[in-house]
Chimera marker file (.cmm) of the C-alpha trace (Angstrom):
<marker_set name="trace">
<marker id="1" x="108.041" y="89.132" z="108.041" r="1" g="1" b="0" radius="0.5"/>
<marker id="2" x="109.444" y="90.922" z="105.012" r="1" g="1" b="0" radius="0.5"/>
<marker id="3" x="112.744" y="92.758" z="105.122" r="1" g="1" b="0" radius="0.5"/>
<marker id="4" x="112.754" y="96.555" z="105.103" r="1" g="1" b="0" radius="0.5"/>
<marker id="5" x="114.030" y="96.486" z="101.519" r="1" g="1" b="0" radius="0.5"/>
<marker id="6" x="111.176" y="94.248" z="100.380" r="1" g="1" b="0" radius="0.5"/>
<marker id="7" x="108.635" y="96.412" z="102.195" r="1" g="1" b="0" radius="0.5"/>
<marker id="8" x="109.995" y="99.586" z="100.588" r="1" g="1" b="0" radius="0.5"/>
<marker id="9" x="110.063" y="97.998" z="97.121" r="1" g="1" b="0" radius="0.5"/>
<marker id="10" x="106.417" y="96.918" z="97.437" r="1" g="1" b="0" radius="0.5"/>
<marker id="11" x="105.496" y="100.377" z="98.699" r="1" g="1" b="0" radius="0.5"/>
<marker id="12" x="107.264" y="101.990" z="95.746" r="1" g="1" b="0" radius="0.5"/>
<marker id="13" x="105.308" y="99.866" z="93.267" r="1" g="1" b="0" radius="0.5"/>
<marker id="14" x="102.050" y="100.680" z="95.026" r="1" g="1" b="0" radius="0.5"/>
<marker id="15" x="102.747" y="104.438" z="95.166" r="1" g="1" b="0" radius="0.5"/>
<marker id="16" x="103.578" y="104.447" z="91.457" r="1" g="1" b="0" radius="0.5"/>
<marker id="17" x="100.354" y="102.564" z="90.700" r="1" g="1" b="0" radius="0.5"/>
<marker id="18" x="98.313" y="105.001" z="92.806" r="1" g="1" b="0" radius="0.5"/>
<marker id="19" x="100.100" y="108.063" z="91.429" r="1" g="1" b="0" radius="0.5"/>
<marker id="20" x="100.527" y="109.787" z="94.784" r="1" g="1" b="0" radius="0.5"/>
<marker id="21" x="102.906" y="109.693" z="97.720" r="1" g="1" b="0" radius="0.5"/>
<marker id="22" x="100.389" y="111.120" z="100.181" r="1" g="1" b="0" radius="0.5"/>
<marker id="23" x="99.856" y="108.892" z="103.184" r="1" g="1" b="0" radius="0.5"/>
<marker id="24" x="96.085" y="109.320" z="103.072" r="1" g="1" b="0" radius="0.5"/>
<marker id="25" x="95.920" y="108.394" z="99.377" r="1" g="1" b="0" radius="0.5"/>
<marker id="26" x="97.994" y="105.278" z="99.997" r="1" g="1" b="0" radius="0.5"/>
<marker id="27" x="95.762" y="104.109" z="102.845" r="1" g="1" b="0" radius="0.5"/>
<marker id="28" x="92.588" y="104.749" z="100.836" r="1" g="1" b="0" radius="0.5"/>
<marker id="29" x="93.761" y="103.296" z="97.508" r="1" g="1" b="0" radius="0.5"/>
<marker id="30" x="96.167" y="100.499" z="98.462" r="1" g="1" b="0" radius="0.5"/>
<marker id="31" x="95.431" y="97.038" z="97.159" r="1" g="1" b="0" radius="0.5"/>
<marker id="32" x="93.864" y="94.441" z="99.396" r="1" g="1" b="0" radius="0.5"/>
<marker id="33" x="96.569" y="92.683" z="101.363" r="1" g="1" b="0" radius="0.5"/>
<marker id="34" x="98.915" y="95.674" z="101.518" r="1" g="1" b="0" radius="0.5"/>
<marker id="35" x="99.686" y="96.889" z="105.031" r="1" g="1" b="0" radius="0.5"/>
<marker id="36" x="98.652" y="100.299" z="106.335" r="1" g="1" b="0" radius="0.5"/>
<marker id="37" x="101.066" y="103.202" z="106.169" r="1" g="1" b="0" radius="0.5"/>
<marker id="38" x="101.354" y="103.308" z="109.952" r="1" g="1" b="0" radius="0.5"/>
<marker id="39" x="102.461" y="99.671" z="109.975" r="1" g="1" b="0" radius="0.5"/>
<marker id="40" x="105.162" y="100.405" z="107.395" r="1" g="1" b="0" radius="0.5"/>
<marker id="41" x="106.403" y="103.387" z="109.411" r="1" g="1" b="0" radius="0.5"/>
<marker id="42" x="106.510" y="101.331" z="112.584" r="1" g="1" b="0" radius="0.5"/>
<marker id="43" x="108.391" y="98.469" z="110.886" r="1" g="1" b="0" radius="0.5"/>
<marker id="44" x="111.119" y="100.640" z="109.410" r="1" g="1" b="0" radius="0.5"/>
<marker id="45" x="111.106" y="103.124" z="112.318" r="1" g="1" b="0" radius="0.5"/>
<marker id="46" x="110.745" y="106.183" z="110.065" r="1" g="1" b="0" radius="0.5"/>
<marker id="47" x="108.126" y="108.860" z="109.442" r="1" g="1" b="0" radius="0.5"/>
<marker id="48" x="105.981" y="108.605" z="106.291" r="1" g="1" b="0" radius="0.5"/>
<marker id="49" x="108.001" y="111.350" z="104.575" r="1" g="1" b="0" radius="0.5"/>
<marker id="50" x="111.234" y="109.491" z="105.368" r="1" g="1" b="0" radius="0.5"/>
<marker id="51" x="109.753" y="106.195" z="104.167" r="1" g="1" b="0" radius="0.5"/>
<marker id="52" x="108.750" y="107.741" z="100.836" r="1" g="1" b="0" radius="0.5"/>
<marker id="53" x="112.226" y="109.260" z="100.475" r="1" g="1" b="0" radius="0.5"/>
<marker id="54" x="113.720" y="105.787" z="101.047" r="1" g="1" b="0" radius="0.5"/>
<marker id="55" x="111.736" y="104.470" z="98.050" r="1" g="1" b="0" radius="0.5"/>
<marker id="56" x="113.433" y="107.026" z="95.798" r="1" g="1" b="0" radius="0.5"/>
<marker id="57" x="110.142" y="108.455" z="94.538" r="1" g="1" b="0" radius="0.5"/>
<marker id="58" x="109.708" y="112.198" z="94.185" r="1" g="1" b="0" radius="0.5"/>
<marker id="59" x="107.032" y="113.535" z="96.555" r="1" g="1" b="0" radius="0.5"/>
<marker id="60" x="103.513" y="114.106" z="95.390" r="1" g="1" b="0" radius="0.5"/>
<marker id="61" x="103.445" y="112.465" z="91.999" r="1" g="1" b="0" radius="0.5"/>
<marker id="62" x="100.758" y="114.013" z="89.848" r="1" g="1" b="0" radius="0.5"/>
<marker id="63" x="98.432" y="111.895" z="87.770" r="1" g="1" b="0" radius="0.5"/>
<link id1="1" id2="2" r="1" g="1" b="0" radius="0.2"/>
<link id1="2" id2="3" r="1" g="1" b="0" radius="0.2"/>
<link id1="3" id2="4" r="1" g="1" b="0" radius="0.2"/>
<link id1="4" id2="5" r="1" g="1" b="0" radius="0.2"/>
<link id1="5" id2="6" r="1" g="1" b="0" radius="0.2"/>
<link id1="6" id2="7" r="1" g="1" b="0" radius="0.2"/>
<link id1="7" id2="8" r="1" g="1" b="0" radius="0.2"/>
<link id1="8" id2="9" r="1" g="1" b="0" radius="0.2"/>
<link id1="9" id2="10" r="1" g="1" b="0" radius="0.2"/>
<link id1="10" id2="11" r="1" g="1" b="0" radius="0.2"/>
<link id1="11" id2="12" r="1" g="1" b="0" radius="0.2"/>
<link id1="12" id2="13" r="1" g="1" b="0" radius="0.2"/>
<link id1="13" id2="14" r="1" g="1" b="0" radius="0.2"/>
<link id1="14" id2="15" r="1" g="1" b="0" radius="0.2"/>
<link id1="15" id2="16" r="1" g="1" b="0" radius="0.2"/>
<link id1="16" id2="17" r="1" g="1" b="0" radius="0.2"/>
<link id1="17" id2="18" r="1" g="1" b="0" radius="0.2"/>
<link id1="18" id2="19" r="1" g="1" b="0" radius="0.2"/>
<link id1="19" id2="20" r="1" g="1" b="0" radius="0.2"/>
<link id1="20" id2="21" r="1" g="1" b="0" radius="0.2"/>
<link id1="21" id2="22" r="1" g="1" b="0" radius="0.2"/>
<link id1="22" id2="23" r="1" g="1" b="0" radius="0.2"/>
<link id1="23" id2="24" r="1" g="1" b="0" radius="0.2"/>
<link id1="24" id2="25" r="1" g="1" b="0" radius="0.2"/>
<link id1="25" id2="26" r="1" g="1" b="0" radius="0.2"/>
<link id1="26" id2="27" r="1" g="1" b="0" radius="0.2"/>
<link id1="27" id2="28" r="1" g="1" b="0" radius="0.2"/>
<link id1="28" id2="29" r="1" g="1" b="0" radius="0.2"/>
<link id1="29" id2="30" r="1" g="1" b="0" radius="0.2"/>
<link id1="30" id2="31" r="1" g="1" b="0" radius="0.2"/>
<link id1="31" id2="32" r="1" g="1" b="0" radius="0.2"/>
<link id1="32" id2="33" r="1" g="1" b="0" radius="0.2"/>
<link id1="33" id2="34" r="1" g="1" b="0" radius="0.2"/>
<link id1="34" id2="35" r="1" g="1" b="0" radius="0.2"/>
<link id1="35" id2="36" r="1" g="1" b="0" radius="0.2"/>
<link id1="36" id2="37" r="1" g="1" b="0" radius="0.2"/>
<link id1="37" id2="38" r="1" g="1" b="0" radius="0.2"/>
<link id1="38" id2="39" r="1" g="1" b="0" radius="0.2"/>
<link id1="39" id2="40" r="1" g="1" b="0" radius="0.2"/>
<link id1="40" id2="41" r="1" g="1" b="0" radius="0.2"/>
<link id1="41" id2="42" r="1" g="1" b="0" radius="0.2"/>
<link id1="42" id2="43" r="1" g="1" b="0" radius="0.2"/>
<link id1="43" id2="44" r="1" g="1" b="0" radius="0.2"/>
<link id1="44" id2="45" r="1" g="1" b="0" radius="0.2"/>
<link id1="45" id2="46" r="1" g="1" b="0" radius="0.2"/>
<link id1="46" id2="47" r="1" g="1" b="0" radius="0.2"/>
<link id1="47" id2="48" r="1" g="1" b="0" radius="0.2"/>
<link id1="48" id2="49" r="1" g="1" b="0" radius="0.2"/>
<link id1="49" id2="50" r="1" g="1" b="0" radius="0.2"/>
<link id1="50" id2="51" r="1" g="1" b="0" radius="0.2"/>
<link id1="51" id2="52" r="1" g="1" b="0" radius="0.2"/>
<link id1="52" id2="53" r="1" g="1" b="0" radius="0.2"/>
<link id1="53" id2="54" r="1" g="1" b="0" radius="0.2"/>
<link id1="54" id2="55" r="1" g="1" b="0" radius="0.2"/>
<link id1="55" id2="56" r="1" g="1" b="0" radius="0.2"/>
<link id1="56" id2="57" r="1" g="1" b="0" radius="0.2"/>
<link id1="57" id2="58" r="1" g="1" b="0" radius="0.2"/>
<link id1="58" id2="59" r="1" g="1" b="0" radius="0.2"/>
<link id1="59" id2="60" r="1" g="1" b="0" radius="0.2"/>
<link id1="60" id2="61" r="1" g="1" b="0" radius="0.2"/>
<link id1="61" id2="62" r="1" g="1" b="0" radius="0.2"/>
<link id1="62" id2="63" r="1" g="1" b="0" radius="0.2"/>
</marker_set>
């Protein structure tokens, strides 16, 4: 299993690629092999908003 830091770094890259921090957008547009948002939240024991804050990305990136 990946460390929390590795998980958050992968999430950050994926959110930047997608161009949105919305949980629904992530789950719909994530690359094959990436875990669901609920799995990430459960692993790091934080809400989605808190997880996104941990990545350092501003909320709701606009394309």
